[in-house]
DRENFI-938384 format. One line per field, with one value per atom (N, C-alpha, C): residue in one letter; residue number from 1; atom name; x, y, z. Coordinates in Angstrom, 3 decimals. Layout:
// residues N
residu = [A  ...]
num = [NUM  ...]
atome = [CA  ...]
u = [X  ...]
v = [Y  ...]
w = [Z  ...]
This chain:
// residues 25
residu = [M  M  M  P  P  P  Y  Y  Y  R  R  R  A  A  A  T  T  T  M  M  M  A  A  A  R  R  R  Q  Q  Q  V  V  V  S  S  S  T  T  T  C  C  C  V  V  V  F  F  F  D  D  D  S  S  S  H  H  H  S  S  S  G  G  G  K  K  K  P  P  P  R  R  R  G  G  G]
num = [1  1  1  2  2  2  3  3  3  4  4  4  5  5  5  6  6  6  7  7  7  8  8  8  9  9  9  10  10  10  11  11  11  12  12  12  13  13  13  14  14  14  15  15  15  16  16  16  17  17  17  18  18  18  19  19  19  20  20  20  21  21  21  22  22  22  23  23  23  24  24  24  25  25  25]
atome = [N  CA  C  N  CA  C  N  CA  C  N  CA  C  N  CA  C  N  CA  C  N  CA  C  N  CA  C  N  CA  C  N  CA  C  N  CA  C  N  CA  C  N  CA  C  N  CA  C  N  CA  C  N  CA  C  N  CA  C  N  CA  C  N  CA  C  N  CA  C  N  CA  C  N  CA  C  N  CA  C  N  CA  C  N  CA  C]
u = [-13.129  -13.533  -14.933  -15.267  -16.595  -16.662  -15.531  -15.496  -15.805  -15.167  -15.374  -16.816  -17.271  -18.630  -19.647  -19.407  -20.340  -20.316  -19.131  -19.024  -19.758  -19.532  -20.186  -21.700  -22.128  -23.581  -24.147  -23.441  -23.928  -24.045  -23.064  -23.091  -24.263  -24.415  -25.514  -26.858  -27.015  -28.283  -28.465  -27.382  -27.468  -27.875  -27.327  -27.613  -28.982  -29.472  -30.739  -31.921  -31.765  -32.908  -32.831  -31.651  -31.516  -32.173  -32.268  -32.815  -34.337  -34.827  -36.292  -36.650  -35.804  -36.064  -35.811  -35.201  -34.903  -33.402  -32.900  -31.457  -31.019  -30.007  -29.530  -28.286  -27.846  -26.667  -25.441]
v = [71.689  70.381  70.448  71.579  71.703  70.894  70.768  70.017  68.545  67.963  66.529  66.334  67.239  67.112  67.197  68.093  68.233  66.973  66.462  65.258  64.098  63.899  62.799  63.000  64.253  64.515  64.279  64.704  64.521  63.032  62.260  60.810  60.175  60.557  59.980  60.313  61.554  61.978  61.265  61.113  60.465  59.004  58.364  56.936  56.755  57.824  57.674  58.232  59.464  60.135  60.049  60.085  60.099  58.860  57.785  56.545  56.510  56.459  56.393  56.683  57.451  57.763  56.554  55.525  54.328  54.085  53.572  53.299  52.179  52.416  51.389  50.685  51.059  50.399  50.862]
w = [-27.864  -28.425  -29.059  -29.621  -30.243  -31.539  -32.207  -33.479  -33.231  -32.208  -31.910  -31.422  -30.598  -30.046  -31.188  -32.107  -33.235  -34.098  -34.337  -35.174  -34.512  -33.227  -32.510  -32.544  -32.368  -32.346  -33.746  -34.772  -36.155  -36.460  -36.047  -36.309  -35.567  -34.299  -33.497  -34.137  -34.556  -35.169  -36.509  -37.236  -38.555  -38.384  -37.377  -37.168  -36.523  -35.868  -35.133  -35.914  -36.450  -37.091  -38.618  -39.157  -40.621  -41.243  -40.516  -41.088  -40.961  -39.751  -39.575  -38.121  -37.442  -36.041  -35.158  -35.711  -34.884  -34.830  -33.744  -33.616  -34.538  -35.326  -36.253  -35.682  -34.486  -33.918  -34.654]
């Protein structure tokens, strides 16, 4: 399940760090 884990991690990082280091919900 490395693919799902990577996808979830990428989404979390994208929503958290990709914006401004703040959680966008």
